[in-house]
N, C-alpha and C positions, 0 to 999 in steps of 0.2 A: 617532438619538442621544437624542432626547427621551424615547422609550420606554425606552431603556437606562438613562437618568438616573432615570426614575421607578421602574424595576425596582430599581436599586441602592439608591435612597432607601427603597423598601419593605422590602428585605432589612435595611437599617440599623435601621429601626424595629423589625422583628421581632426582630433581635438585641438591641436595647436592652430590649424587653419581656421577652425570654427571660432576659436577664441580671438584670433586676429580679426576676423570679419566682425565679430560682436564688438570688440574694442573700437574698431573703426566706425561702426554705426553709432556707438554711444558718443564718441568724440564728435562726430558730425552733427548729431542732435544737440549736444552740449554747445558747440560752436555757434549753431543757428540760434539757440535759446539766448545766449550771451549777446549775439549780434542784435537780435530783436529787442532785448531789453535795453541795451545801451543806445540803440538808435531811436527808441521811442518808449521810455520807462512809463510815461503817463498812460499810454495804451495798455501796456502790460498790467498795470495796476488797475485800470478801469475794467479790463476783462476779468481780473481776479474778483473785483467787487461783484460783477454780475453773476459769476460763477458761485460765489458764496451765498448770494441772496436767492432764496427759492421763489421769491415773488417777482423776480426779474428774468426776462428772456431776451438774449441778444437776437436782434433781427438782421441787422447788417452794419458794417463799419466803412467809414470813408477816410482812408489814411491821409488822402490829399487835403481834405477839409479838416482833418483831425477830429472827427465826430463819430458817434455811435448812436444807432437807434435801438432802443429797448422797449419791451412791452411789459406792462403790468399783468401777470398771469392771473390775478384775481379779478380785475376790472376790465382788462383788455385795452387800457389806455396806452398809447404809444407816445414816446417822447424822444426827441433828438437832442443830444447833449454833447458838449466837447469832451474829449479824453481828460483834459485837464480839470474841468469841473467835476466830472465823475470820480476821478482819482482823488479829489479833495472832498469828496462827500457832499457836493452841492447839488444833489438831485432830490426833488420833492415830487411825490405823486399822490393822487388820491386813493384812500382806503376804500374798502367795500361800503363803509358807512358814510362816505363822502368826506371824511376828515383828511387833512393833509399829512402824509407820511414822509418823514425825512429819512432818507436812506443812509446818510452819513452824517458826520458833524465834525466841525473843527475844534469842538470842545474836548480837549484831551482829559478833562477831569471825569469824563464818562468811562474812561478805562478803569476796569476793576483794580482795587488796591492790591490784590495779590499778583498782578501782573508786574514783573520788574520793569522799572523805567530806566532806560539807559541814560547815563549822565551827559553824554557828548552828542545828543541828537541835533541834526540840522534838517530843516525843511520837513519837520514832523506834521503828519496829517492823519486824520482818522476817517478814511474813505468809507468805512462801513461799520455801523454799530446798531445792533438790534437787541431789544429786551422784549421777547415775546413769550408770554405764558410762563414767565419765570426763568426762561433760558436766555442767558446773556451770550451774545456772539458778536465778534468784531474783528476789525483788521486795522492794525497800526502800521504806518509806513514811515521811514525816515532815512536819511543819509548821514554818513559820518566820514571823517578822515582816518579813523582807526582801522587797525588790521581786522579782518574777518575772525581770526582765531580769538582775538581779545573780546570781541562781541559774544561770540559763542561761550567763551569761559564765563562771562558776566552772567548770562542767562542760566548756564548750568549751576552756578553758585546760588542764583536767586530762586531757582526752581528746586534746589535741594538735590540736584544730580539725578532726578527720577526720570532718566532718558528711556523713552519707549521705542524710538526708532532714530536712525542716524544715517546720513550719507554725505560724502564729500568728493569733490573732484577739482583737480587743479591742473590746467592745461595752458602752457605758454603764459604763466602768471595771470591767468584768468581763473578765478576761484569761485566756487559755488558750494556752500555748505547748508544742508537741511537737517533740522532736528526736531523731534516731537518729545514733549515732556507731559506726563500725566500724573496727577495726584488726586485720587478719588474721583470727584465729579468735575474737576478742573483739568483742562487740557490746553496746552500752548504749543503751536507749531511755528517755527521760524525759518525763513530762508534768507541767507546772507550771500550777496553777489558782489563781486568786484572785478571789473575789467582792468587790464594793465594801465597804469597811470591815471585811473579815475577813482572817484569817491566810492566808498562801499555803500551799497543799497540793501536796506533791510525791510523785510515784511514780517510782522508778527501777527499771527492769527490766534485769538483767544476764544475759549468757549467754557461756559460754566453751566452745567445742567442742574435743575432743581432736584 
């Protein structure tokens, strides 16, 4: 029994050490994510736009120039665009048939009616919106002086509380909350981030399948 007790104690110590290392790794990654976003939010949103769009591929980025080169995976066309313009949806490329395809739009009226519109939005942009074969997919970004918890509560109420997944972390007054809501063929994923003493940044990804 004594050896069993020693063994269990050893496992407990190993578990505590492993948990400490895991917590340290999570905190380090979180701190780096917040640092990257706060130093260059336009780049963060631009990379998200490319990630969301299956027709775009990131070739390389130049932080000093504030530019990114992307490739149209359908036509092979390459374009270099600033993080700012890409984050605001100001990218146009040719489609397979030669037509001009607008990757994003500043027209917030394109956001589906079922997506809750936060009342205190600032610097709102629609960097990505696509209506392809009946499937609507887009990304809305904005900032606000409101608390992250208030924003999350607003969307929870607007989506009827249909939370599918949720995560939150707050380190040294740097907060990040992510939630996904799903209602039938409609899905909304949101990320709310705020660094100490700065405005709250919000990204809302919506998707509606036919």
